[in-house]
C-alpha positions in Angstrom: 23.4 68.0 50.3 25.6 68.4 47.2 27.9 71.3 47.1 27.3 73.9 44.3 29.9 73.9 41.6 31.3 77.1 40.2 29.9 78.1 36.8 31.9 76.5 34.0 34.0 79.0 32.1 34.2 78.9 28.4 37.6 79.0 26.6 36.8 82.6 25.5 36.1 83.7 29.1 37.5 87.2 29.8 38.4 88.2 33.4 36.9 91.5 34.5 39.8 93.8 35.5 37.9 95.0 38.5 38.3 91.5 40.1 42.1 91.6 39.9 43.8 91.4 43.3 46.5 93.6 44.7 48.2 90.9 46.6 47.7 92.7 49.8 43.9 92.4 49.8 44.5 88.6 49.8 47.1 88.9 52.6 50.0 87.9 50.4 53.5 88.9 51.5 55.7 90.8 49.0 59.1 89.5 48.2 62.2 91.7 48.6 65.4 91.9 46.5 68.5 90.6 48.2 70.6 93.6 49.0 74.1 92.4 50.0 75.1 96.0 51.0 72.7 95.5 54.0 74.2 92.1 55.0 76.7 92.2 57.9 76.3 88.8 59.4 75.1 85.4 58.5 71.8 86.0 60.3 71.3 89.1 58.1 71.8 87.0 55.0 69.5 84.2 56.1 66.8 86.6 57.3 66.9 88.3 53.9 66.6 84.9 52.2 63.2 84.4 53.8 61.9 87.3 51.7 63.2 86.0 48.4 62.3 82.8 46.6 63.0 79.2 45.8 65.8 77.5 47.9 66.9 80.7 49.6 63.4 81.3 51.0 63.3 77.8 52.4 66.6 78.4 54.2 65.3 81.6 55.7 62.1 80.0 56.8 64.0 77.1 58.3 66.0 79.4 60.5 62.9 81.2 61.7 61.3 77.9 62.7 64.4 76.6 64.4 64.8 79.8 66.3 61.2 79.6 67.6 61.5 75.9 68.3 64.7 76.6 70.3 63.0 79.4 72.3 59.9 77.4 73.1 60.4 75.9 76.6 57.7 73.3 76.1 59.4 71.5 73.2 61.4 68.3 73.2 63.7 69.1 70.2 64.6 65.9 68.3 67.5 66.0 65.8 67.8 63.2 63.3 70.9 62.9 61.1 71.9 60.6 58.4 74.4 60.7 55.5 78.1 61.3 55.7 77.9 64.4 57.8 80.8 63.7 60.2 83.3 62.5 57.6 82.3 65.6 55.6 83.3 67.7 58.7 79.8 68.8 59.7 79.9 67.2 63.2 80.7 70.4 65.1 77.6 72.0 63.7 75.6 69.4 65.6 77.8 70.0 68.6 76.8 73.7 68.4 73.1 72.7 68.4 73.6 70.4 71.4 75.6 72.9 73.4 73.2 75.8 72.7 70.0 74.0 73.6 68.7 73.5 70.1 68.7 69.7 70.6 67.3 67.5 73.4 67.6 64.2 71.6 69.9 63.0 68.8 69.0 60.0 66.5 71.7 59.1 64.0 73.2 56.4 61.9 75.9 54.3 63.4 78.3 55.3 60.6 77.8 59.0 61.4 78.6 58.4 65.1 81.6 56.2 64.3 83.2 58.6 61.9 82.6 61.4 64.4 84.2 59.3 67.2 87.2 58.9 64.9 87.6 62.6 64.7 87.0 63.2 68.5 89.7 60.6 69.3 92.3 62.7 67.4 92.4 61.0 64.0 92.1 62.6 60.6 90.0 62.2 57.5 91.5 63.0 54.1 90.5 64.3 50.7 90.1 61.7 48.0 92.5 61.8 45.2 90.7 60.7 42.0 94.0 59.5 40.5 93.8 56.5 42.8 91.5 53.7 41.8 89.1 52.2 44.3 91.0 48.9 43.9 94.2 50.7 45.0 92.3 52.4 47.8 91.2 49.1 49.2 94.8 47.7 49.1 96.0 50.8 51.0 93.3 50.6 53.6 91.6 53.8 52.4 87.8 53.6 52.7 86.2 56.1 50.3 83.1 58.1 51.3 82.3 60.0 48.1 85.2 62.6 48.0 86.7 61.8 51.4 88.8 59.0 52.9 88.4 57.2 56.2 91.5 55.2 57.1 91.2 51.6 58.1 93.8 52.4 60.8 91.3 54.9 62.3 88.6 52.3 62.6 91.1 49.9 64.2 91.9 52.7 66.7 88.2 53.3 67.5 87.6 49.5 68.0 90.5 49.4 70.6 88.9 52.3 72.5 85.4 50.8 72.3 86.7 47.5 73.6 88.3 49.2 76.6 85.0 51.1 77.3 83.0 47.9 77.2 85.5 46.1 79.5 85.7 48.9 82.1 82.1 50.0 82.3 80.4 48.2 85.2 77.2 50.1 85.8 75.3 48.9 82.7 73.3 45.7 83.1 71.9 45.6 79.6 73.3 47.6 76.8 71.4 49.5 74.1 72.6 52.1 71.6 72.1 55.1 73.9 73.9 53.5 76.8 76.8 52.7 74.4 77.0 56.2 73.0 76.8 57.7 76.6 79.7 55.4 77.7 81.8 56.5 74.7 80.9 60.2 75.4 82.0 59.7 79.0 85.3 58.3 77.8 85.9 61.3 75.6 85.0 63.6 78.5 87.0 61.8 81.2 90.1 61.8 79.0 89.6 65.4 77.8 89.7 64.2 74.2 88.5 66.2 71.2 85.2 68.0 70.8 82.6 65.9 69.1 79.0 64.8 69.1 79.2 62.1 71.8 81.3 64.3 74.1 78.9 67.2 73.7 75.9 65.0 74.1 77.3 63.4 77.3 78.2 66.8 78.9 74.8 68.2 78.1 72.8 65.1 79.1 71.5 64.5 75.5 70.8 60.9 74.6 72.1 59.6 71.2 70.1 56.7 69.7 71.3 54.6 66.8 68.2 52.6 65.8 70.0 50.5 63.2 73.0 49.8 65.5 74.1 46.6 63.9 74.4 48.3 60.5 77.5 50.2 61.5 81.2 49.9 62.4 80.2 50.2 66.1 77.7 47.4 65.7 80.4 45.2 64.2 82.8 46.1 67.0 80.2 45.1 69.6 79.5 41.8 67.8 83.3 41.0 67.6 83.6 41.8 71.3 80.8 39.4 72.2 82.4 36.7 70.2 85.8 37.3 71.9 84.0 36.9 75.3 82.4 33.7 74.1 85.8 32.4 73.0 87.1 33.1 76.5 84.2 31.3 78.1 82.7 34.6 79.4 79.0 35.5 79.3 77.9 37.5 76.3 77.1 41.2 76.9 73.3 41.5 76.8 71.9 44.1 74.2 68.2 45.1 74.0 67.3 47.7 71.3 63.9 48.1 72.8 65.4 50.0 75.7 66.1 52.8 73.2 62.5 52.9 72.2 61.3 52.8 75.8 63.7 55.7 76.8 62.6 57.8 73.8 58.9 57.2 74.5 59.2 58.3 78.1 60.9 61.5 77.1 58.3 62.2 74.4 55.4 61.5 76.8 56.8 64.0 79.4 57.1 66.8 76.8 54.3 69.2 76.2 55.3 69.6 72.6 57.5 67.8 70.0 59.8 69.4 67.4 62.1 67.8 64.9 65.1 68.9 62.9 66.2 66.5 60.2 69.3 66.1 58.1 68.6 63.5 55.3 66.1 60.8 56.1 66.5 57.0 56.4 66.1 55.0 59.6 66.9 57.9 62.0 64.1 60.0 60.6 61.5 57.2 60.5 62.4 55.9 64.0 61.9 59.5 65.4 58.7 60.2 63.6 57.0 56.9 64.4 56.6 58.0 68.0 53.1 59.5 67.3 51.7 56.3 65.7 53.4 54.2 68.5 51.7 56.2 71.3 48.4 56.0 69.4 48.7 52.2 69.0 49.7 51.7 72.6 46.6 53.4 73.8 44.3 51.7 71.2 45.6 48.2 71.4 47.0 47.9 74.9 45.2 50.7 76.9 48.5 52.3 77.8 49.1 56.1 77.9 47.1 59.0 76.6 47.4 58.2 72.9 48.5 60.3 69.9 51.2 63.0 70.2 52.3 64.8 67.0 55.3 67.0 66.0 54.3 70.7 66.0 57.6 72.0 64.6 59.7 70.6 61.8 62.7 71.5 59.7 64.1 69.2 57.1 67.2 69.6 55.0 67.6 67.0 52.2 67.9 67.2 48.4 65.8 64.1 47.7 62.6 64.9 45.8 59.3 63.4 46.9 58.6 61.5 43.6 61.3 58.9 44.3 59.0 57.5 47.0 61.6 57.2 49.8 61.3 58.5 53.3 64.1 61.0 52.7 61.9 62.9 50.3 58.7 62.4 52.2 56.9 65.7 52.9 55.6 66.8 56.3 52.2 66.9 54.7 52.4 63.2 53.9 53.4 62.6 57.5 50.2 64.3 58.7 48.2 61.4 57.2 50.1 59.0 59.4 49.5 61.0 62.6 53.1 62.0 62.8 52.7 65.7 62.3 50.1 68.3 63.3 48.4 69.9 60.3 49.3 73.5 59.5 45.7 74.5 60.0 46.0 73.3 63.7 49.3 75.1 64.3 52.0 73.0 62.8 55.0 74.9 61.5 57.3 73.3 59.0 60.2 74.2 56.6 61.6 71.8 53.9 64.9 72.8 52.4 65.8 70.8 49.2 69.6 71.3 49.4 72.9 69.7 50.2 73.0 69.8 54.0 76.7 70.6 54.0 75.7 74.0 52.4 72.4 74.8 54.1 72.8 73.3 57.6 75.7 75.6 58.8 73.9 78.7 57.4 70.7 77.9 59.3 72.4 77.0 62.6 74.8 80.0 62.5 71.9 82.4 61.8 70.0 81.1 64.8 73.1 81.3 67.0 73.5 85.0 66.0 69.9 85.7 66.7 70.0 84.2 70.1 73.1 86.2 70.9 71.5 89.4 69.5 68.5 88.8 71.7 70.7 88.5 74.7 69.1 85.1 75.5 70.0 81.5 75.3 67.8 78.5 74.8 65.5 77.7 77.8 66.6 75.0 80.2 64.1 72.2 79.3 65.6 69.4 81.3 64.8 68.4 84.9 66.9 69.9 87.7 68.7 66.6 88.4 69.7 66.4 84.7 70.9 69.9 84.7 73.1 69.2 87.8 74.6 66.1 86.1 75.2 68.2 83.0 77.0 70.9 85.0 79.1 68.3 86.8 80.3 66.8 83.4 81.5 70.1 82.0 85.3 70.3 82.2 86.4 73.0 84.7 88.2 76.0 83.3 90.9 78.0 85.1 90.1 81.6 86.1 91.5 84.4 83.9 91.0 85.6 80.4 89.5 83.3 77.8 92.0 81.6 75.5 92.5 83.2 72.1 92.3 80.0 70.2 90.8 76.5 70.6 93.3 74.1 72.1 94.0 71.2 69.8 94.1 67.7 71.0 97.6 66.2 70.8 96.3 63.6 68.3 96.2 66.3 65.6 92.6 67.4 65.2 
């Protein structure tokens, strides 16, 4: 049966005034002027943003969804991060998310993890001076990341630590990216080095996966170490990237719901989001598991527009067509913030932290009891007495 088409309106059609809507009768929500006199905290500002328009509204809606995702005890919260977020000094924002239960899984680029490890080990990044040419930077061992500098000395320092960790870790039969990041986090913890992503992840039992591991400084360091062993007549260290996929799949299958918080896009985002199609194909082609599982929450902060065709700009709506995300009509909740993450990300996270504090609650404990016990054992002990007034700096000069 063909559907009836609406009558064709002529160019001279006049709308009857009695058909005009009030906004409320169509359940539209009114917008509200941003009144800074009523803003006392970051959460006040971001909440007010949600009732404005354009980018501000997206930031406000992102905070609302992240807060609800954090408070939902059934959610496995996956955080994917790409771009120069650690060299741009955003790494501790991710630490805040890990330490406050906003994140159960981290999926990142190897470069992001490597630059963060540099910082945690006590080394510094510097501001780029435009008066120096890139040719001169190369000769001086200054690696430029847009407007910041990573010293070649820093990377040599990290390689030395990584080599020690590989040579002294005896409980790993086959390496993968999440066993490597866990070993590095353990080293930071055991030596009480600086706060950083891998240390926070280790202390809170959060796995850190690097899907494109060989495309990173850490991947090159691992390759060099294997060749050193080969030159000494020692067996190569085995590495299996599919152990990462297996571990991630098992966590996703155990979870009742999935949520994702994304900075940028690239391989970390795609690797995380392919879990739905992977589970679907496993059931259809191999008869394994219960099939499709889709993300129900999603927050994405990235300035890339969708018309460039890359995954970084891909909308959640497009992901619905792949079986990665639950449609909004079925309960999916998503926010997409087209902004520089170094501006929007701290605002969203700080607003959620303040809301959690104001509600007098923390994030629910979503991990198994044995994981919680391991996490508690990894936390550094603190002496009794008043809390310190300032954060102790690592002697390396963080």
